[in-house]
C-alpha positions, 0 to 999 in steps of 0.5 A, a space after each residue: 088648122 084643127 087636128 084630128 086623127 093625126 090629119 090636118 083640117 080645115 075649120 069648116 073643112 068636113 071629114 070622110 068617114 068608113 065603117 065596117 060592117 059586120 054580116 049582121 049588118 052591125 057597124 064595127 069600127 071605124 076610119 077617118 081621113 081627109 080623103 077617101 083612101 085614107 079614110 079607108 086605112 083608117 078603117 082597115 087599120 082599125 078592124 085589124 085591130 080590133 080583130 086582133 082583140 077579139 080572136 072569134 070575130 074573124 070568122 065573120 065576113 065585113 064590107 066597108 062602106 061611106 058613112 
């Protein structure tokens, strides 16, 4: 077992990654997990932390897409 970002992962098993893109189609944050639900939750959490540090970006829209 390999531990990556707090999740157990078997050797050779791929992690799923989601990115949050802003309105200019620039990826700002990402999240990884063993399944889609975990990856989306990690991406949403990363986006919240990103916006707390940079409040001037809160007026932009973001889309979460699979990488």
